[in-house]
N, C-alpha and C positions, 0 to 999 in steps of 0.2 A: 565321823571320818577316821580310817584308821589307817595311817601309814607309822609304821614304827623308827623307830631310831635306827635300827636295822637298814631300813630303805634310804632314810635321808641322809644315814653317814655313808652310805654306800656311792652313793651320787656323789657327795661330797669328796670323798678321797678318790674317786677317779677323776673328777673336775680337777683336783689339787694336783694329779700326774698330767694330765692333759695341759694345763696350766706351765707346767716347768719345761715342754717344749716337746717333740717328736723324739722317740728312742733316749730320751733323757730318764735314767733308771731314779728312784727315790724309794729311800728304805722306809719301813712302818715309823722308827723314829724320827724321819724326817717330816712324814705326814705326821705325826704326832704333834711335832713343834709348831708347824704351821696352821694346823686343824685345829689341835686340842682334844682327838678322837683317843681314847686310851689305846694303848698299845695292843694289850689283850681284847679289846672288841675288834681292833684293825686287821687281828691275827685271826678271829673267825670269818671276818668280813672277806678276806684277800685270798682264803682258803676257799670257798666258793665262786667268786670271782675268778679264782683259778682252773676249778675245776668246769667252769660254765667256759674258758677260754676267753674270758674277755682281758686277763692279764697275763702275762710271762714273768716267772723269776729270775730271776739271775743270782747266782751263786759267786760266792767269791768278796775280796776287800772293797771290791766298788759296788757289789751285789744292792740289789733291791729288786724294784717291780717297775715292770714299763706297760702301757696301753698294748694289748695284742690286736684290739683293733681299731683304726684309726677315729678318733675324735669327731672328725666330720660323720662317720654313718653311724658311730654309736651312740641308741639312744639309748633314754633313760629307762624306758620300760624293760629294756633287755636287763639292766642293772636290778633293778626292784627286783626281777624274777629271778633273777640268779640269787641273791639271798634269800629267796624264800619267800618272798613278802605278796602279799596280795592287795589289791586295793580294794576294800571293802566300807561300801556305804551301808549294805541291808544288817539288820538285827539277825537273818535266818540266812539258811543256806538253801540249794535247790532240795537236797538230801533230807533238810529236817520234816519229820513226820508230823509235828505242829509249825503253823504260822509263825508268822512274824510276832503275831499277840499272844503266843503260848498256847492258842486256841487252833482248832483246823484251819482257820480261814487266815488269809493274808490281810495284813494291816490294809489302810485306806492308800496308803502313801507309799508300797511296796514298789510300785513299776517307776515311781519318781528316782527313789534309789537306785534302781538298775539302771537308770539313765544316765543318773552322775555318777556311777561307775564307767559307765560306756565313755563318759566325757573324760574322764580323769585319763582310762587307758589311751584314748586316741590325743588328748595333750601329750602325755608322755612318750609316745610312739613319734609324735611330731617334734620332739625337741633333741637336739644331740648335744653330746658332752661340750662339743666346740661351741656349740651355741651358749651354753651356759658360761662358756669360761670368757667369751666375748660380751655375754649381758644380752644377745639378742633373743629375747623371748619373746612369744603372741604375746600380741595385746589381744583381748576382746573386740570385736568389731565395733559393740556399743559404748564402750569405753572412749576408744581413738573419737565416735563422732561424737562425744560426749567434749572433748578436749578440743576437736576443732571448731564447734560450737563456740566453745569458750574464749578461743582467740578473737 
């Protein structure tokens, strides 16, 4: 499974902004202090997030960044895609001339990895930044049943 630091840190930084409160400005230095993400890396991420119109920058002595989309409606997939991340479980792409195995055929588990990618995309599209801030994350039905049975 490949989700790089770019995607993870972009979600962390956006959750950090949301946790400060609606309309509260945070500088990259503030986010760096709270989350431990390098300022250089944050600059790269916020440039992409700004271009995707997910954040607004405010200039001046009390400047910084604020969310441009309400945390209640901003889903994690939008953030990850804004920083040019793709969720990839396959070892190949549909454009590859060679299949997953390096030959002309696809591997036996090709469709499994495609299904996994689809589930991950659906999961990320169903979770908002506000959900992350409040710790309201979906639990798999199977796990919920296990927990109920254990009680």
